C-alpha positions, 0 to 999 in steps of 0.5 A: 155581690159583696157584703159591702155592696149589699150594705151600700144598697141598704144604706142608700135609702137610710133616711128617717123622719121622726113622727109622733108614732115613731120613725118613718123610713123615707125611700127616694127610689122605688127601684132601689127599694125593689133591689134591696128586697131582692137582695134580702131574698138572696141573702136571707134564705130562711126569710125569703118568702117574707122578702119575696112577698114584700118585693112583689107587693112593692112592685105591683101596688099602685095608687089612684085616687079613685081606688086608693093604694093597693092592688088596683086595676093599674096593678094588673100588668105587674101582677101578670109579670109576677105570674109569668115569672113563676110560670117560667120558673116552675113550669118552664114556659110563659104564662100565656103559653101555659094558659093557651092564650095569645 
C-alpha cells in the first residue's frame, strides 16, 4: 500500500468536533478505524504493540446498558477471535485445537 493510500485511509475519518475540553475525533466507521489501526501497526513497527492494543480493543469492545462499555459478555466471541489469531500465528494451530476442545 502506498503512502498516499495510507494517508487516504487516515484522512477518511478526519473530522473533529470541538468540545469544552478540546477536540474530539468523530469516527463514522468502526471498520475504517480498525483498518487505520492495522495500517499503523505495519507502518510504525516501533509502536506496533501500542497500535495492536488499540486495534484489539476497538475490535472487541462492545456496549450494553447493563454493563456499559468495555469487555462485556458480548465481547467474548471477538476475544476468542483474537486469541485464535495469536495461537495460529505463534503455535501454528487454532485455539480450539491447542486447547483440545471441539
